[in-house]
ROSE-4610 file (N, C-alpha, C; in Angstrom, 1 decimal, always signed):
// ROSE-4610
residu = [M/M/M/F/F/F/K/K/K/E/E/E/N/N/N/I/I/I/I/I/I/K/K/K/K/K/K/V/V/V/I/I/I/A/A/A/L/L/L/S/S/S/I/I/I/L/L/L/A/A/A/N/N/N/G/G/G/I/I/I/N/N/N/V/V/V/L/L/L/I/I/I/I/I/I/I/I/I/I/I/I/G/G/G/Y/Y/Y/R/R/R/S/S/S/G/G/G/G/G/G/I/I/I/P/P/P/P/P/P/I/I/I/A/A/A/T/T/T/P/P/P/T/T/T/N/N/N/L/L/L/N/N/N/E/E/E/F/F/F/F/F/F/T/T/T/T/T/T/A/A/A/V/V/V/D/D/D/P/P/P/L/L/L/P/P/P/Q/Q/Q/A/A/A/L/L/L/V/V/V/L/L/L/T/T/T/S/S/S/I/I/I/V/V/V/I/I/I/A/A/A/V/V/V/S/S/S/V/V/V/T/T/T/A/A/A/F/F/F/A/A/A/L/L/L/M/M/M/L/L/L/C/C/C/Y/Y/Y/R/R/R/I/I/I/F/F/F/K/K/K/K/K/K/F/F/F/K/K/K/T/T/T/L/L/L/D/D/D/I/I/I/K/K/K/K/K/K/L/L/L/S/S/S/T/T/T/L/L/L/K/K/K/G/G/G]
num = [1/1/1/2/2/2/3/3/3/4/4/4/5/5/5/6/6/6/7/7/7/8/8/8/9/9/9/10/10/10/11/11/11/12/12/12/13/13/13/14/14/14/15/15/15/16/16/16/17/17/17/18/18/18/19/19/19/20/20/20/21/21/21/22/22/22/23/23/23/24/24/24/25/25/25/26/26/26/27/27/27/28/28/28/29/29/29/30/30/30/31/31/31/32/32/32/33/33/33/34/34/34/35/35/35/36/36/36/37/37/37/38/38/38/39/39/39/40/40/40/41/41/41/42/42/42/43/43/43/44/44/44/45/45/45/46/46/46/47/47/47/48/48/48/49/49/49/50/50/50/51/51/51/52/52/52/53/53/53/54/54/54/55/55/55/56/56/56/57/57/57/58/58/58/59/59/59/60/60/60/61/61/61/62/62/62/63/63/63/64/64/64/65/65/65/66/66/66/67/67/67/68/68/68/69/69/69/70/70/70/71/71/71/72/72/72/73/73/73/74/74/74/75/75/75/76/76/76/77/77/77/78/78/78/79/79/79/80/80/80/81/81/81/82/82/82/83/83/83/84/84/84/85/85/85/86/86/86/87/87/87/88/88/88/89/89/89/90/90/90/91/91/91/92/92/92/93/93/93/94/94/94/95/95/95/96/96/96/97/97/97]
x = [+1.1/+0.3/+1.2/+2.2/+3.2/+4.0/+3.6/+4.6/+4.2/+4.6/+4.4/+3.9/+3.8/+3.2/+2.0/+1.0/-0.7/-0.6/-0.5/-0.8/-0.1/+0.6/+1.0/+0.2/-0.6/-1.7/-2.7/-3.3/-4.2/-4.1/-3.0/-2.7/-2.2/-2.0/-2.1/-3.7/-4.5/-6.3/-6.6/-6.2/-6.5/-6.6/-5.1/-4.0/-5.3/-5.6/-6.4/-7.6/-8.5/-9.5/-9.9/-8.7/-8.3/-8.3/-7.7/-7.1/-8.3/-9.3/-10.5/-11.4/-11.4/-12.5/-12.0/-11.0/-10.0/-10.8/-10.2/-10.9/-12.0/-13.3/-14.5/-15.0/-14.4/-14.7/-14.2/-13.0/-12.9/-13.1/-14.1/-15.0/-15.9/-16.7/-17.6/-17.6/-16.4/-16.0/-16.0/-16.7/-17.0/-16.3/-15.3/-15.1/-15.6/-15.6/-16.9/-17.6/-17.7/-19.3/-19.7/-20.5/-21.6/-21.8/-21.9/-22.6/-23.7/-24.4/-25.2/-26.2/-26.9/-27.7/-28.6/-29.9/-31.3/-31.4/-31.3/-32.1/-32.6/-33.7/-34.9/-33.7/-32.7/-31.8/-30.8/-30.8/-29.7/-30.5/-31.3/-32.6/-32.1/-31.4/-31.4/-30.0/-29.3/-27.9/-27.0/-28.5/-28.3/-28.2/-29.5/-29.0/-27.9/-27.3/-25.8/-24.5/-24.2/-23.4/-23.2/-24.3/-23.9/-23.4/-22.6/-21.9/-22.5/-22.0/-22.9/-23.2/-24.1/-23.9/-23.9/-24.0/-24.1/-22.7/-21.8/-20.4/-19.6/-20.3/-20.4/-20.8/-21.8/-22.9/-22.2/-21.7/-21.4/-19.9/-19.3/-17.5/-17.7/-18.9/-19.5/-19.6/-20.8/-20.6/-19.6/-19.0/-17.6/-16.1/-16.6/-15.5/-15.7/-17.4/-18.0/-17.7/-17.6/-17.7/-15.8/-15.1/-14.0/-13.3/-13.6/-13.1/-13.6/-15.0/-15.4/-14.4/-14.2/-13.7/-12.2/-11.0/-10.3/-10.4/-11.1/-11.0/-11.4/-12.4/-12.7/-11.0/-9.9/-9.4/-8.6/-8.4/-6.9/-7.2/-8.5/-8.8/-8.5/-8.9/-8.9/-7.0/-6.1/-4.8/-4.3/-4.6/-4.5/-5.1/-5.9/-6.7/-5.3/-5.0/-3.9/-2.8/-2.0/-0.8/-1.5/-2.0/-2.6/-2.2/-2.5/-2.7/-1.3/-0.9/+0.2/+1.5/+1.6/+2.7/+3.7/+2.7/+3.7/+1.9/+3.0/+2.0/+2.4/+3.6/+3.8/+3.2/+2.7/+1.6/+2.5/+3.8/+4.7/+4.6/+4.9/+5.1/+3.4/+2.4/+1.5/+0.5/+1.1/+0.7/+1.8/+2.6/+3.4/+2.7/+1.9/+1.5/-0.2/+0.1/-1.2/-1.7/-3.1/-3.7/-3.9]
y = [-1.0/+0.1/+1.6/+1.2/+2.3/+2.4/+1.7/+1.9/+3.2/+3.8/+4.7/+4.2/+3.1/+2.7/+2.6/+2.7/+2.4/+1.0/+0.4/-1.3/-1.6/-1.3/-2.2/-2.0/-1.0/-0.8/-1.2/-1.5/-2.0/-3.6/-4.2/-5.4/-5.6/-4.9/-4.5/-4.4/-3.9/-3.9/-5.1/-5.7/-7.3/-8.2/-8.5/-9.0/-8.8/-7.2/-7.2/-7.7/-7.3/-8.2/-9.5/-10.1/-11.2/-12.0/-11.8/-11.9/-11.3/-10.7/-10.4/-11.5/-11.5/-13.1/-14.4/-14.5/-15.8/-15.8/-14.3/-14.0/-14.3/-13.8/-14.1/-15.7/-16.4/-17.6/-18.3/-18.3/-18.9/-18.8/-17.0/-17.1/-18.2/-18.0/-18.9/-20.6/-21.0/-22.4/-22.8/-24.3/-25.4/-26.5/-27.0/-28.0/-29.2/-30.3/-31.2/-31.1/-29.9/-29.6/-30.1/-30.1/-30.9/-28.9/-29.8/-28.5/-28.1/-26.7/-26.3/-26.4/-27.8/-28.6/-29.2/-29.1/-29.8/-30.7/-32.2/-33.1/-33.7/-34.3/-35.4/-36.4/-37.0/-37.5/-37.3/-35.9/-35.3/-34.3/-34.1/-33.2/-32.5/-34.2/-34.5/-33.8/-33.9/-33.0/-32.0/-31.6/-30.1/-29.3/-28.6/-27.3/-27.9/-28.9/-28.7/-28.7/-29.5/-29.6/-28.8/-28.0/-27.6/-26.2/-25.8/-24.8/-23.5/-21.9/-21.3/-21.0/-21.0/-20.1/-18.7/-18.0/-16.2/-16.1/-16.1/-16.0/-15.9/-17.2/-18.3/-17.1/-16.9/-15.7/-14.5/-14.1/-12.8/-12.9/-13.8/-13.9/-14.4/-14.9/-15.3/-13.2/-12.7/-11.3/-10.3/-10.3/-10.2/-9.7/-11.2/-11.8/-10.8/-10.9/-10.3/-8.8/-8.3/-7.2/-6.6/-7.3/-7.0/-7.4/-8.6/-8.6/-7.6/-6.6/-5.7/-4.3/-4.1/-3.2/-3.0/-4.4/-4.6/-4.4/-4.8/-4.4/-3.0/-2.3/-0.4/+0.1/-0.4/+0.4/+0.3/-0.9/-1.4/-0.8/-0.9/+0.7/+1.7/+2.0/+3.3/+4.1/+2.8/+2.5/+2.6/+2.2/+1.5/+3.3/+3.7/+5.2/+5.9/+6.4/+7.1/+6.8/+5.6/+5.3/+5.7/+5.7/+6.0/+7.5/+8.4/+9.9/+10.2/+9.8/+10.4/+10.1/+8.5/+8.2/+7.5/+7.3/+7.6/+6.5/+5.7/+5.5/+5.8/+6.6/+7.1/+7.9/+7.9/+8.8/+10.0/+10.4/+11.7/+12.2/+11.2/+12.1/+12.7/+11.8/+12.5/+13.8/+13.4/+15.0/+16.3/+16.0/+16.9/+17.4/+16.4/+17.0/+18.1/+19.1/+19.5/+19.5/+19.2/+19.0/+17.4]
z = [+0.3/+0.2/-0.2/+0.2/+0.9/-0.7/-1.6/-3.2/-3.8/-4.5/-5.6/-6.9/-7.3/-8.7/-8.1/-8.8/-8.6/-9.2/-9.8/-9.7/-8.9/-7.9/-6.8/-5.6/-5.5/-4.7/-4.9/-6.1/-6.6/-6.0/-6.5/-5.9/-4.7/-4.0/-2.7/-1.9/-2.3/-2.0/-2.2/-3.5/-3.8/-2.9/-2.5/-1.3/+0.0/+0.0/+1.5/+1.8/+1.0/+0.6/+0.8/+0.0/+0.3/+1.6/+2.0/+3.7/+4.3/+4.3/+4.8/+5.0/+3.1/+3.4/+4.4/+4.2/+4.3/+6.1/+6.7/+8.1/+8.5/+7.7/+7.7/+7.7/+6.6/+6.6/+7.8/+8.8/+9.4/+10.9/+10.9/+11.9/+11.9/+10.7/+9.9/+10.4/+10.5/+10.8/+11.8/+11.6/+13.1/+12.6/+13.7/+13.7/+13.1/+12.7/+12.4/+12.7/+11.4/+11.2/+9.6/+9.3/+8.5/+7.7/+6.0/+4.9/+5.4/+5.1/+5.6/+4.9/+4.3/+3.3/+4.8/+4.8/+5.6/+4.8/+5.1/+4.4/+5.2/+4.5/+6.1/+6.6/+5.9/+6.9/+8.1/+7.7/+8.9/+9.6/+9.6/+9.9/+11.4/+12.5/+13.9/+14.3/+13.5/+13.5/+13.1/+11.9/+11.5/+12.1/+13.3/+13.9/+14.8/+15.2/+16.2/+15.6/+14.3/+13.5/+12.4/+11.5/+10.6/+10.9/+9.4/+9.7/+9.0/+10.0/+9.5/+8.0/+7.8/+6.4/+5.8/+6.9/+6.5/+6.1/+7.2/+6.3/+5.1/+4.5/+2.9/+2.6/+2.4/+1.5/+1.2/+3.0/+2.9/+2.0/+2.0/+1.3/+0.0/-1.0/-2.4/-2.8/-2.2/-2.0/-2.0/-1.3/-0.8/-2.3/-2.9/-3.9/-5.5/-5.3/-6.6/-6.5/-5.3/-5.3/-5.6/-4.8/-5.1/-6.5/-7.0/-8.5/-9.3/-9.4/-10.1/-9.3/-8.8/-8.3/-8.7/-8.3/-9.0/-10.6/-11.3/-12.9/-13.0/-12.5/-12.5/-12.0/-10.8/-10.5/-12.1/-12.5/-13.6/-14.3/-15.0/-15.9/-15.8/-14.9/-14.8/-14.5/-14.4/-13.7/-15.6/-16.2/-17.8/-18.4/-18.3/-18.8/-18.0/-17.0/-16.5/-16.9/-17.2/-17.8/-19.6/-20.2/-21.8/-21.9/-21.0/-20.6/-20.4/-19.3/-18.5/-19.1/-19.2/-19.7/-17.9/-17.3/-16.3/-14.9/-14.3/-13.1/-11.4/-11.3/-10.1/-9.7/-8.7/-7.7/-7.5/-7.4/-7.2/-8.5/-9.7/-10.8/-10.9/-11.0/-11.3/-11.1/-9.5/-8.9/-9.0/-9.8/-10.2/-11.9/-12.0/-13.9/-13.9/-14.6/-15.0/-16.1/-16.1/-17.2/-16.9]
């Protein structure tokens, strides 16, 4: 995050988002848990051993959002490089127009 190159900042943001996703999955983990799918054969043990499906749903949503934000940020980086011929933050801040 502290590098001057914009592409490196986008990569760091993507790694940060993936780390948060892993943390959310770890929070929803239950040792010896079964998938959160209730069937007539496992209904008795479902409520005591099933993992929580909410963190999984949140992570799936987060992955879609992270991919969209990363694609948008990379497109902006491409446009910045095409116009200014640099991706360095310090050089961009000194440019006018």
